[in-house]
N, C-alpha and C positions, 0 to 999 in steps of 0.2 A: 539491436532494431536501428535499418538506415535510415541518415536522415534525407532532408527531400535535394539537399547540396548531394550527396552521395551516389542517391539513385540519379541522380545525372550522371555521374558518373563512371558508372559500375559500382562494381564492388568499391567497399567504402577506403576511401585513398590512395585508390588508384586511377590513374586516366580510364580514360574511355577507351576502346577498341575503336579502330578506324573503320571505315565502313568504304569497299569497294564500292564507285562507281557501278552502277549498271549503265546497261547499252542504253536505256531511255533515257539518264542524266547526258549521257555522253552528249548525244543527238539532241536535246535540248539545248546545250550548252553551246554545241556550233553552230546549229543553228540561230544562237540568239546573236553569237560574233557575223552573219550576216546582216540582222537588222543592226544591232550596236555600233557595230563597227567600220568595217566597210562591205562593197556587195559582191566582191567577187574573192575568191582565195583561193591558191595554189592549196595543194596536200601539203609540203611539207614548211609553207609559208602559215599555214594555217595550225600545223602542230607545234612549231617554235612558240605564235603569242598564244597557246592557250599551256605551254608547256608538258604536251604530252606525246606518247610515241607515234610518228608516222606509222608504224604500221597499223595502229588500231586505229586513228585518227581517219586512216583508205576506209577501213572495213564497216566506217560509220558513217562516212559519205558513200559510198555505194551503195548501203541501203536506203539513205533517205532520197537517194538519187534512185533508186528502182522504187519508192513512193510516189515519186515526181514530185518531191520536196524542194530536189534542189534539182538543176540540168550540168551540165559540163559544156564545155567550149573549147571543143578540140583543137582552132586557131592559136588561142592564148591561154589554153592549157591550166583553166581553171576552171571551179564550181562558181555557182549564182543561183540564185530562189528559181525555185521550178512553177512550171504553173499551175500543179495540185496547191501551191502555198499560195497560190496571188486568189486561186478558188478560193480557198477557205476563209482566206484575209476578204475577200469580198463578199460571204456568208455572214459571217463573225461582221461586220461592221454592218450590214444589214439590220441583224438581231438586238440590236443594241436600242431600246427605243428613244432614249434621249438624240443618239446623233441622228432619227431617222428623221425628229418632229422639230429639231437645231437646225439645222444646213439653212432650213428657210429665211431663217432669222439671219443666221450667221450673215448670210449674204445681204441683208438688208441689212445688218449694219454696218457690214464695212462698203457698200457701197454710201453708206449717208456719211462717214467715217472719213473715209479714206485711207480704212488702217488695217492691217490682217487681224480678223476676229477668230477668235478658238475657244469649241467647244470639250471645259475636262469635263474629268469623273473623279471623285478621291480613292486613292486604290487606300482600302482600309489594312489590307495585309505588308506590308511596305510604307506605309503612311506617308503617300506621298500624292500628286498630281500629274494626272496622263491626259495628254491630250487626244482626242480620241475623232476629232474634224479640224479643218482648216478651211478657212476663203479668206486670197490674199487679196491686200487692198493697192491700190493705183500709186499711193508713198512707199509700197518696201521693198529695201530696198536687200534684204537679207540674202542669201543663198538657202536652197535647202528649206523645209518643207519643217514644221512646229509640229505636226502630227505623228501622232507615237513620241514622241521626246514626256519626260516625264522628273518633274520636280520636288525638290521636301518641302513640306508645307509651308518652312519659311523663307522659299525661296522664290514663292511668283505671287501677284495678288490672288488669283484663285484662288492658291491653299492658303492666304491668310485669311480669308471668305469664311475656308471653311472651319479654320482655326479657331475663328469669329463667332462660327455658328456653334461649336460645340463648348463653349467657355460664354454662351449668351451674350454674350460685349454687342453692344450696336456701331456699326461702323458709322463715322460720319459722312452724310451723304448720300448714303447706303452701297459705298465701295470701296473698297479699297485699292492701296497704287504699291507694288511692289520697284524702285528703281533698279537700275541693273550694278552690279556687284565686281560683275567679273566684264571682261573685254567680249564685244560680239553679243551679249545678252540682250535681249530687249528690257524695256521698260513695259511691265504690264500695267492694265488696269482692270480689276473683274466685280463680276458684281452676282451673288451665290443666284441658281435655281433651283427653286425649292416643289417639291410634293404640297400637295392639300394639304396633309397634314401639319406642313412647316420645317419639315426635316427637308437637309440638302439634298437635293438630286444630283447637281454638277456644278459648273461655275462658267460661264459665259464673259471673257477677259477680250481687251485688243492690245494687241502683242507691239509696239512701237519700235521699227530701230535705226530711225533714223534721228534729225536732232529732239533734246528734250522739248514737249512744249513747254509755254509757259502756266504758270498758274491757272489762268486764265482759262486756257485754251485745255486743260488737263481737266478743269472742272466741269465744262460744256464735252469731253467726249464721257467723263464720267458718267455724267444722267443720262448721254445715249443710250451707255454700257447697261445702266440699273433701269431703264426703262425696256428696252429690248428683253433683259433677263425677267423684269415680270411679268410677260408677254407670254413667253417663254412658257415662265410656270403656269400660267393660265392654259395655256396649250398643255401641261402634261395635267392639270390636275384633273383640266376637264377632259378627259378620254373616258370613252366609254366602250365599256371590254364588255366582247361580246362573245360571235360562235367562232369555234376555229377549224374556219374556211368551209366551211360548209350547212348545210340545213339551215330552218326557219331561221334560227338568231343569227346566221351568216347573211342573210336574203337580208333583216330588215335591219340590220344593223346603220350600213349607210342611210338608209331612211329615215331612220331616229333622229344618228346626227344631223340630217341635213334640215327635220326639221327646228328639232333644237337650235340650230346655229342661224334661222329665221328668225326664230319668236322670239327668243332670252336676248336680249341686246349687253353689252358687252364681253361676250365670253366665246371663247371660241370652240367650240364640240368640235368633238376627231374621233373618229368610229377606229376602234382597237380589237384586233382578232385577241380571242381568252377561250379559257375553255373551263365552264364549270365551277367546282370546289375553287378551284384558281381564281377564276376570278374573285371570292370574295376575301379570297386572304392577298390581293393585290388589291382590294378597293381597301382593308380594311389597314395597310399600310403606307397609302397616301398614294399608290401607283394610277390613279385613276377618280375622277368624279362621279360616274354611276356606271352599274352592270347589270345586265340579264343574270340571272340565278333558280335553280332550282328551288323551290316553298322550304321543301324538306331538306336543303342541305344549308340556307337560311340558317333554317331556325338551329342546327346544329352547329353551325359558327355562332353565333349571337348567346348561345349558350353554351358552347365549349365541348358540344360530344364530337365522339369519332364522326368523319378520319379528322378536323380539328383537334389541335391538341392544348389550346387554350381559349375562354372567351373573348368574340369580337365583340367589343362593345361599344365599337365605332360605327357601326351597320344601321341602317336605318332602311324599314322597305316603304314603296310610294303606292304599288298597286300592281296586279295580275294581270297580266297582259292573254296569254293562251292557254290550251292543255296542251302537254306535252305527252304524246306514248311511247313506249320504250317499244322500236322497231329492233324485229331479227331476224334478218335477212340471208338466205341462204343459199349456194345455189343445187339448182334440182339434182342435179348428177349424184349427190351425195344421199340422197335418200334420205334425208334427214326431214322429219313431219312436225316434232317438236323439241324446245328445253330439253327434255332429258333424254336424247337420242343424238346428243354434241361430244359426245365423247371420241376422243383421239380426233375429231376435226382440226383444224388451224382458224382462231375466232381474231377478233381484233371488236374491241370495244370502246378508239379513242386510245389519248396519251395516259397514263398514268397522272390522277391530279382532274382528267374529265371524270363528270356525275357519272355518266353511264356506266365507264370505270369501275366507280366504286360499287352501283348497284347492280352490276354484274357478280362481280368477285363476292358479295353478297347473296345471292340468289345463288351461285354455284357451293359458296360453301354450307350453304340450304339444305340443295337439292342431295350432296354428298356422292349420287351416282354419278355424275358427268366429271372425267378426266380427260386433260391435255397432257399430253405429253412434253411439252414445256411454257404450260401455262397459256393463258392470255398474250396475246400477240401487240407489245402496245406503238402503234402508230395515228399519227394524224387520219381524221377521216376524211378527208381528199387523199392520203395514200392507201387509207385501208381498203376506200371506195374503188380505187384506183386498183389495187389486188386483187380484188373481188372478182372484177371482171377479168381479169388476165388468167384467175384459176390459181395465182399465188395462194388466197385464201378459200376458205369453206363458208366462213359465213363472219356474217360485221352484225355492230348494233348499234341503235345511240337512240337518243334519249331527242326527238326533232317533232314537229307539229307536224300533224294530218295531209297529208297527199306532198310530201316533202318532194321539190322538185329536184334534185338529185337522185330519191331513190325512184322516182315519178320514171324519169330519165333511163335508167341504170336498165327495170324490170322491163321497158319494151327491146330494152337493146339485145339483152343478156337475157340466157337460162336462167330465174332467177324467182325464187318464192318468198313470204314472208310465212315465220314459223310461230306458234303460239309455244303458251307454259299453263301448266299445272293448277289449274286454280286453286288448288288447295295450297300450292308452295305460296301464292299471292296473297294468297290470306294471312300465312305466317308473316308473309313478308311487312303486310299491310299495316298486321293488330304492332310492329314496334315501328314505323316510323307513319306518322300522322298526314303527314303531306302527299303521301301517294293515296290511291286509289283502284281497283279494278277498273278495267274497262273493256272496250273491242273496237276495235279497228272493222269497219265495215268491209264488209267481203264486196272487191273490188276498185275499192279506192287505188290498188295496184295491179299491174298486171299480171295473172300469172295465179294467181291470189283471190277463189272468186267467195270461198267462205269468208265467216266472222275472223278473225283472231283476239283469243282471250289475252290481254298483256296489261301494266301496269300504266296509270297515267299521273303526271304532275302538273301543277300550274307551272307558268314562269313567273318570274316575279319579277322588276323593275327596284332597284337596292341603290341605295347613294349613300352618304354618310352625313354623323351630326356635324362636320365641319363646313356643308356648302350653305345657303344660308339662305330662310324660307322663302324670300320673295324669290331667289331662281328655282326652288325648286317648288314652290307653287307655281310661278312660268313654265316651269315645263313639264308639270304633270296637266295644267289646264292645255298649252299650246296639242301635245299627243296624244289627249282624251276629243281636241276639237278636229284632228287630222286621221280620227282611225280610216275615213274610205282611202286614205292617202295611203296607210299601212295595208290595209283589205289589198291594195291593187296588187301590192310589191311582193304580199306569201298570202292565199289564203288564211290561213291558220290566223292571220290578225283579223278574220271578220267576226268572232267571238268575242274582242276587248270591246267590254264597255262597263257602263256601272255598275250594271245587275252580278258582274262577274268581278266587280275589281276587288274586294276580298278573298278573293278564293285561295286557300291553302295559308294565307297568313294569319303568324302564332306569334310573331317580334312587334315592338313597339315601332309605330308610323313614322318620317320625317314633320314636322312642325306644319311644313310648307303644304305638304301634301297632302297631309288630315285635315287643313282649309279649306284647301277645295275640295275633296269626298262630302264635307260638313256641309260646305255648301249648296252642293249638287242633290241634299237629301239623304248621303247615304245612312244607312245606322252602321254606327263605330261601336263595336265590346269595347266595355272599358281596357281590357287586357291587353290591345292594343293601340290603346292612344299613346301622343308622345310624350314621352317624357322630360 
């Protein structure tokens, strides 16, 4: 029997067979040289630096140039990073949630101290801290940028805060200091940025490249870092996760964030794009304070039913907002008049992780007779709507409120219509999903669809976690109920939000703060959902 060691080396007692690098691996290696070594390379120069044949390096460089990832400077006879690489870099940077929230905090910290401020993330694969954003201070004397730098956890103050969090070590003053051990290295002072669950989300640092400050000045700088990191932790923890760029969740998200920002002191609420089932996973792991979710998905998450792989025990319900209707919009030219006629057409129901996508896949499995050549197409709602209007898609689906503004506008401009579902199919679905019911989109709600459309309905629920204080959640609940007119003005479906529908679809425990408010308003609270 092969031992673990022999399994790593192949056959017992033999060395592992060498694996020839693929073109992809070579391409990554070459790109890394432009990032981590120098910005421009000639073919022979790069081949010598990497110990690779010039012919092989030239082929890969040409392929990267063809893809736009490298440019060729004819005058200097050298390659450099291309515009497509810079485009990728910009897009990826914008998608780092902590970076988007952290840049204003970095600027404030740098302005207050005159030093360079860094935002770092934990590279768990390589065991290091990676700097993802930098704001240079007026005292900075270093050349070059720290953004993109990577440090072993023992070699930066940010890394030391990560190690302290992993070992539950309390840092004196709440910050760490790392003094330079090599010429050219800055002294760094850092504090961890925490998610709502207390887990480290990143690090906030000052990098000081000039004379070493006095101990008293270091203490003041450390206090400034700790103060700004606490503010950034609040921003990260108070994110409200809403819809994916379109629909009634998206429309109301900014309004909800604004109401809470003005009504609940001490917390800076930030609206954040999210997506159905994915919102619940993000909330469970501490990447937000509140979210909008479908009632049935919330119950599945709390109880650990599919598509959730485990119970999400941190989630708590607050109240129901308004019902969502499953909209299935098709191009009239397809001739499709019902869900059962979609076979062979191109359909998107949002990205994987969107509640609509999960619901549609279940309905497709139950229908059985509907087949697509390549399955459903996973696109964001915004992109799916665009492709439907352009004719690249035949149909789109989403769970959204009645009179969805985006769909109403599309129906006016394009030759589109809503189609419905067989009621017996929906009855079978509802029998296994208590959070859903059968409903109708009234005829005339959208241009081109004069008849009633049979479909599914499900309540939207405001969700938080057990980590939020009862006082904060009480104030959040109170302020949103007091601002119903403002919400209804933003999107018509919010007009149904009220105390008489506050518990629709809720089958999981309430947060104590929400329970207190609803009890004070005389809402009858079933024993099964009382706060635990």
